[in-house]
C-alpha positions in Angstrom: -14.6 17.1 15.2 -15.6 19.3 12.3 -11.9 20.2 11.8 -10.9 16.6 11.6 -13.6 15.9 9.0 -12.5 18.8 6.9 -8.9 17.7 7.1 -9.8 14.2 6.0 -11.8 15.5 3.0 -8.9 17.9 2.1 -6.3 15.1 2.2 -8.6 12.8 0.1 -9.0 15.5 -2.5 -5.3 16.2 -2.6 -4.5 12.5 -2.9 -6.9 12.2 -5.9 -5.4 15.3 -7.6 -1.8 14.2 -7.1 -2.7 10.7 -8.3 -4.2 12.1 -11.5 -1.2 14.4 -12.0 1.4 11.7 -11.6 -0.6 9.0 -13.4 0.5 10.3 -16.8 4.2 10.0 -15.9 4.4 6.3 -16.0 7.4 4.1 -16.6 7.8 3.2 -20.3 9.3 -0.2 -19.4 6.7 -1.2 -16.9 5.1 -3.7 -19.4 8.4 -5.4 -19.8 9.1 -5.5 -16.0 5.6 -6.4 -14.9 6.5 -10.1 -14.3 9.4 -9.1 -12.0 7.1 -6.5 -10.2 4.4 -9.1 -9.7 6.9 -11.6 -8.3 8.4 -9.0 -5.9 5.0 -7.9 -4.7 3.9 -11.5 -4.1 7.1 -12.2 -2.1 6.5 -9.1 0.0 2.9 -10.3 0.7 4.0 -13.8 1.6 6.7 -12.5 4.0 4.3 -10.0 5.7 1.6 -12.7 6.1 4.0 -15.1 7.7 5.4 -12.5 10.1 1.9 -11.4 11.0 0.8 -15.0 11.7 3.9 -15.5 13.9 3.2 -12.3 15.8 -0.5 -13.3 16.2 0.6 -16.7 17.6 3.1 -15.1 19.9 0.4 -12.7 21.2 -2.1 -15.5 21.8 0.6 -17.5 23.5 1.4 -14.7 25.9 -2.3 -14.0 26.8 
């Protein structure tokens, strides 16, 4: 159990460090493309929610 906790803490620290390292290397055109990015993310969320609801309904129907 102790090894698992140490591994989780280590991975969390590494994730924070790499996030801070790569945060400075952003896309210069992100501001111009933000509307397209927002639209794409919204469509992805809508599709995932619909598929999840269909899967949930199918699961409930089978049980």
